C-alpha positions, -999 to +999 in steps of 0.1 A: +001-001+000+029+025+006+041+019-029+010+030-042+008+061-021+042+070-034+034+066-071+002+089-063+025+114-050+055+117-073+025+115-103+010+147-088+047+164-084+051+157-120+024+181-130+036+216-144+023+244-123-007+265-138+004+289-165-020+321-176-025+316-216-012+343-238-029+370-246-045+370-282-019+381-306-043+409-321-073+426-306-097+441-323-125+458-297-124+458-258-146+469-229-127+494-204-142+494-168-140+521-145-144+509-110-133+539-093-155+566-079-144+593-104-143+599-141-113+586-161-097+596-191-092+566-218-076+566-251-076+537-274-050+537-302-061+516-332-033+506-356-042+505-394-021+489-424+013+482-410+040+509-424+010+534-431-001+557-404-029+575-423-050+546-412-044+547-374-069+563-352-069+576-313-104+574-296-107+595-267-135+591-242-146+601-205-155+569-187-181+579-159-177+564-122-185+530-121-191+523-155-177+506-188-172+518-223-171+495-252-146+502-282-158+485-312-139+469-340-130+494-365-131+485-404-114+507-433-107+502-468-074+513-485-070+516-520-101+530-528-115+530-551-097+498-564-100+482-533-128+453-529-121+443-495-123+457-457-093+454-433-098+454-396-076+477-371-061+465-343-061+478-308-023+484-299-025+508-267-048+513-241-044+545-218-062+554-187 
């Protein structure tokens, strides 16, 4: 019986510790929640096409106390009028 308990104990020690999963490589939309008693200024930066700043966008809002703000996915069409597809901007910075 002692050999069984030794095996069980050693099996448990071989399990790796819990690791938090990585954040997704791209964030297209997000919620920002203000849990304070005061309004906060928030800025969300969206990146458009790599290497071209003309599609980047900053959104500035004031989030009231104990409230939340949803920042939706942003779409753009480069190379108009020849473009036939839409691109999705990526959230790269959130400043509160």
